[in-house]
Each structure stands twice: as structure tokens, then as C-alpha cells.
N, C-alpha and C positions, 0 to 999 in steps of 0.2 A: 504494500500500500504506500503510495507516495504521500509524503508529509511536508512538502515544501509550501511556503506561504505564497498564495497567488495574488495577494494585494501588491500592486506595483511599488517597488521600493523608490525612495526619493532618488531622482535623477534618471530613472528609466523612462525612455521615450515610448509612449503607448500609441501605436497606430490604430486608427479606427475610432479614436476618442477626440472630441472636438476641442479646438483652441488650447487654452491654458491647461485643461485637464489632460492633454496629451503628454505633458512633461511630468506632472506630479499627480498622484492618485487623488481622487475626491475623498476628503476625510468626512466621515459622518458627523453630524451635529449631535450633541448629547441629547439623548431621549428621542431622536427622530425615527427610531426603529429600523434604521438602515445600517448596513455594514460597508466596509471599504469595497470599492468597485473591483470585481474580480478581473484579473489580467493573466493572459497566457504568456509565459516567457518564450520568446521566439529565438533570440540570439543577440547579436551585437552589430553595430554599424561597422562597415568595412570600408577602409580608405583605399585610395588608388594605389598606394604603396604596399597594400596587403595587410597593414596593421588594423587592429580592431579598436573600436571606440566604446561609447556608452551602450548599455544594455537596451534592447528593444523588445517590447511586448505587444501583444494583440489584445484589444479590448474585448472582454467577454461580458460586459455589463449590459450591453444592448444587442439587439439582433443585427446580423450582418449577412450579406451575400458576398461570397468570396470565391475566387478561382485560384488554383495552384497549377502552373504550367511547368513543363520541363521534359526534354527528350529523355529517353531511357538512360538510366545511370547517372543523372545529374542531381537527384535528391528529391524528386517530386513526392513519392510515397513516404519517404523519410520525413519530409516537412509536414505532411498530413498527420503522421504519427506524433510528431512534436506537438502539433495543435491539439490532437486528441488527448494526449496524456496531460497537457496543461488544463484542458477542460475537465478531465477526470478529477483533478485536484481542486477545482473551483466550486464555490458554493452558488446555489441558485440556478444551475444549468444542468442539462441532461444530454450528454453526447451519445449519438447512435451512429456507428460506423458501418458503412456498406463495404464489405471486404470480398471482392470477387476473385482475388488471387490468393487468399489465405495467408496474408503476411502481417496481420494485426493482432494475432493471438497473444503477443507480448504484453498487451494492455491488461492481461490478468494480473500482472505485477503492480498495476495501479488500482487494483480492487475491481477490475472489470470482469464481465462475463462474456463468454463466447457461445453463441447459440446457432444452431442450424434452423433457420426460421421457417415457419409455416404460416400461411395467411388464409383467411376465409375466402371462398370463391366469390361471395358477395362484395368483397373489397374491390373487385374488378367490375366496372359497370358492364351491363349486358351488351351495350353498343361496342365495347372494346374487345369482347371475346372473339369475334371472327378474326380481327387483326392479330390478336395474340396467338391464335392457332393457325395463321396463314391461310385463312379462307376469305374469299371475296364476300363482303356483307350483302351484296346484291344477288349472290348465287343462291341456289336452292338450299345447299347445306349451310351456308353462312347465315342466311336469314332465318333458317330453322333454329340454328344454335342461338342466335340473338334472342328470338322469341322464347325459346325454352328456358334460357337463363333468367330472362325477365319474369316469366310466369312463375318459375320455381321460387325466385326471391320474393315475389309478391305474396305467394301462398305461405311462405315461411313467416313473413312479417305479419300477415293476417292472423296466423295461428298464435303468434306471440301476443298480439293485441287482445285476443279473446281469452288468453290465459291469465295467470297471476300477474300482478303489477310487475312490469319489467325492471330489472336492475340496470340503471344507467351505466354502471361500471362494466357490465357484461358485453358491451359493444353491440354493433348491428348484427341481428340474427342472420344466419346464412344457410342456404340449402347446401347439401353435399353435391359432389359431381355425380354421384349415383342418382340423386333426385332429378338432376338435369337430364341424365340419360333416360330415366323412366319417362319423362315427359316427351322426349324425342321419340321413344319407342311407341308411345300412345298417341302421337300427333296426327296420324293419318296422312303424313306427307309421303311423297313418292319414295319407294324403297331406296333408290340410289342416294337421295338426299339424306335419308335417315342413316344409311350405312356410313356415308362420308362423315356426317356430324358425330356419330357415335365413335368412329375410329379416331377422330381428332380429339375427342374427350378422353379416350383411353390413353392417348399420348400425354395429355395434360396430367392424368392420374399417375403416369409413370414418372413424372418429374419429382413427385414426393413433396411438393411445396404447398399443396392445397389441403386444408382440413377445416371442415365446418365448425369444429370445436376448438380451433386455434385461439390462443390467448389474444385479447384485443391489442392492437398495435400500441395503444397508449401505455400499456404496461411496460414497454421498453423504456419509457421515459418517466415512469411514475415515481421512482425512488432516487433518481439521480445517479444510479450505478451505471458507469459507462458500459454500453452494450455493443458488441461486435457481431454483426450478422455475417456469418461465414457462408459465402456463396461459392467457394472454390469447388470446381467440378460440376456446378449446377448449369444446365443448359442456358444459353443466352436468353431465350424467351421466358424461361421460368424465372431467372434472376430479374428480368425486367418487370415481371408481374409482382415479385416481392417488393422491388423498389417503388413501384406505383402504389401498392397498398400501404407501405410504411410512410412514404412521403405524404400521401393524402391523409392517412390516419393521424399522423402527428399534427398536421395543419388543422384538421377538423377538431381534434381533442383540445388544442390550444384555443381555437376560436370559441369552443363551447365552455371553456373555463374548467376543464377536467384535469389540468396539470397545474402543479404548484411550483413549477420551475420552467425556465425557458429551454425548449428543445433545440439541439443543434444536430443537423443531419450532415454527416461527412461522407462523401461518395468518392471512392477511388475508381480509376478507369471510367470516369463519368461519360466519356464519349460513347461508351457502349450502351448507355441508357437514354440517350437522346435520339430521336428519330423512330422510336417505337412506342409501346404502350405506356412506358414510364414517363415520357416527356411531358404530357399535360400536367401531371402532379408536380414535377420539378419546376415547370414554368410557373405554376401557381405560387410556389414558395418564393421563386425569384422575383415575381412581380407584385405579390400581395402579402408576403410573409412578414414584412417589417411591422405592419400595424398590430397584428396579434403577438408578435415576438418570436417568430420561427426563423432560425438561421440555416443557411445552406452553404457548404463548402464543397466545391467540385474540383477534383484533381484529375489531370489527364496529361498524357504524353502526346496527345493529338488535338491541340486547341483548334486547329482548322476544322475538326469534325464537330465541334460544338456550334449550336446556333448563335447568331449574333447577340440574341437577348441574354445569353449566359454571361457575356462580357459587358454589354451595355448596362445591365442591371446590377453588376457587382460593384460594391463600394471598396473592396479590397482585392488587389491582384498581386500574387506572389509568382514571379516568373524566373525560373531557372533557365539554363541555356536552351535556346531553340535555334535550329538551322534550316528546317524545311520552309520553303517559301510560303506555303499556305498557312503554316502555324504562325510565322512572323506577321503575316498579313492580318490574322485574327487578333494578334496582340496590338497591332497598329490601330485597331478600332477603338482601343481604350485611350488613345492619346487625347487628352483634354486640353482645353485652352490654357490652363494654368501650367502646363508642362512646356519647357523649352527644349526643342530638338525632338528627335524620334526616340521611341522606347527601344527599338531594335539596336540602335547604336550604343545603348547603355546596358545591354544585357551582359551579365557576368559570364565568365568561361569556366570557372572552377567548380568542382563538385561541392555541393552544400552552400554555394553562394546564390543569392537571389536578388532581383530587383523588386522592390515592394512599392506599389502605387496605392496611395491612400486618399480617397475622396474626402474624408472628414477633415483632413488638414491641407488638402490640395498640394501634396508633396510626393516626391518619389525618392527612395533611398536604396542603396545597396547594402545588404546585410549578409552576415555569415550565420547560418542557422546553427543553433546550439546542438550539442550531443544529446541524444535521447537518454532518459533515465530508465526506460523499459526496453526489453529486447526488441530488435527490429528484424522482421522476417523477410525483408525485401532485398537483401543483398544478393549479388550475382554469385552463382556457384563457381567454384574454382577447381580445376582439374587437380591441382596440387594438394587439395584438401579432401579428395575422395578416399574412401577406405582402401581402394586398390593402390593408390599412390602412397598412402601412409604405410600400408603393409610392405610395399616394395622397399620403402626407405628403411623400415625396421629390419628387413631381411638383409640389409647391407648391399642391395643391388644398386644399379646405376640410378642416379637421382635426376637424370634428365635436366629439366629446366631449373636447376638450383633448388631442389626439394630440401626442406629443412627437417632435420630429425625432430620428432616430438619432444626429445629431451633438450633441444636447443632453446635457450631463453628466448621468449617472444619480445622483440624490441619495439613492439607497437606497430600498428598498421601504417603502411606507406600510403601515399595519395591514391594509388591504384587499388588499394585494398579497402578504402573507405566504404563502409557498408551502405552509405547513402548512394 
């Protein structure tokens, strides 16, 4: 469990916090019922000569929309982990991390939990089911699926209304995929349409992410425990369904006042979730999340694959090294009138270095991201660290590319070994 203080120390520059508050934390007045504004330690300023300066943090007191860019190996997922572990130690917030690559399990060291999520079928609107399963909504099978999901959800809701008083904490009632298939079988639609719709629902069942009795999404943010949604190995469409349900569920729970802390949704490899069924829910948080207090942080190695709204609506941008023309062009869309020169010309080149653009203070700074306090699972594998290579070294065989014996003292990671 991390026990460091998340109130910004005197002298720390806090990005995302307005004006004078960006340099010194807001101190609560006696008896006002408030605590010091939570801050996520990010790193330190980086000078052109490579020296580091004052500490830099990220505001966690208010809601934010942020993006973290960087080509593979420059520290994008590492930085997202730094933000996540900082939020894990902060009061009044509830971080939920979408982990499609299985690299954030180290947050258990920050008191977090790692879950293989399931969501209720009703969390996906009936109109989105054909697209989710790759069916044309105007086709016989697609329209049949749409209608069957809608009718099954309506029947389940009616049954609940006619029963005992519903528990608001239980979430929206949901039919099972079996209920939907029963309606398809009894629909009287042409056999070809029924067979196609049924086969596609069987595919959805095989994903293992749908459960009519799944815990409500709001539970992920109910107690402030950092939650990692482990989607490693989950098919892309199934993962998109989970992200849609979680993003919309957190937003709706916050709007309804069912959460006593501000939810933060952190999405790694975010480009995989735009352009599909998850996009409407992510757009909702980007464009409307500020008022209820829902934050979204999208990390990607392919910023060019994100829609423009992901950049234009972000008040914080953390950009590691980028080289692809389309990715640099997407970053250029963030160039505001208060910035002098192009952002591309200011991008750092070192691993773990980033250009931070902050709308709150209308500034851009180069920072060196701090080392994580929890294990990072996103480092690149090394041939020299495989069991086969170590066994060869232990056996006294040729050590090829300078293999080090396990008994040789570790002199610390070189730049190329930086896990970021």
C-alpha cells in the first residue's frame, strides 16, 4: 500500500490547476470541511541541458480530460501507470484502469484490485448490438437481434417494476443472452435470419464478458480502491463492449449522485476503443464529463487513430516522442494561440521525457517522468533475460551478446534497459 502524501508540497508546480494554485496547494480554511487538494506526483521539469528542476504534479482535485501520447518504448504506458498509482494514493477519487495488455497488475502494491470484468448485456443499448457483433442493422439478422435485445430488456424491466421495490444500488436489470436467444427462436422471423442472429449471440457468449448478474459498474468506483480491468487476451469487440459499459456506467452513476468520490477512467491503447461500440460512451465523458466530475485519460501509441475530439476536448496533453506523420499531425491540432512555435519541434527524444501542454495555465513544459513506486509490467522482453539465456550462462557456455552471470552485481539499468 502506498503511503506517500498526495497534497502538493510547497514549490511543486501543479499542472491542471488554475493560476496561483498551480504553484502552491490550496490550504483548507479551519472548519471548512475540506482537505488539501489532492495532487498526483508526475516528475520534474527538464532543462535543455538535461538537468532536472522543480517537482511537477497533476491536479486531481477537479475533473480532467487528458491524453498521453508516445510511440512504442518511449514511456506512454509507464506514464499512465504513474498517474494511476498517484490517484490510488489520493483521497476523494476512484481510479479505474482499462488494461488491454495486462501490464497494470503492479497496482496491487498500491492496494488495488485486478479483476476480469463482466458486464450486463443491458449495458449495451439494443441499437448497438448489431454493430458489436458485425451485423448490418438493416439486415434480417441485424434487425432481428436489435428487436430481440430491446424486447428482452423491456420485459426484464417490467418484471422488476411489478416486483418488490427495486434497490437503486443493484443497477439496471438485464436479460441474459439466453433470454435474447429465446426471443429470437420464438420470433417467427425467417429461418436464415434466426440462425444468423443466434450464431452471432453464441459468439458473444463465448467471449465470457456478459453476465446478467454482473456487479453494477458503479461498484468499481464505490470505495475508492483502484480497480484494474484486465482485458488481456479478450477479443477486441468484447473489450470494446466492456469499455462502453464501464464508461457509460461511471458517467451515469456520477450524474445520479450514487458515488461519493470523483471517478477517473484511465484507458491504455485507447485507439482500439474509438471507432467502435465504445466510442459514444468515451465521447460523452470527453464532452460532458466535466460538469458531473468524471475524468478520462486516454493513452495511445497511435494518436493519429484517435478522433479529433479526443485532442480538442483534452485540457491536459502529455506527449512523449512521436515520429509518424499522422501522429504528429494529430498533436498539431492541440496547438493553441497561447503557444509559441509548433509542438512537434518541442517534442523530447529521451525515454521517460514528455512535453506537457496545460490548458489551465496556458503553458507547455518538458518534464522527466518520475520512477514508479509499483511494479511496471510494460517493459520490453529481453533475449538476454530469458530462462534459456540464463541457463546457458550458468552452464558456462558462450555468452553471446555480453550475457551477465546472475551472480554479477547489477549496476543498475542502462538507458536501453529503462522499463519505460
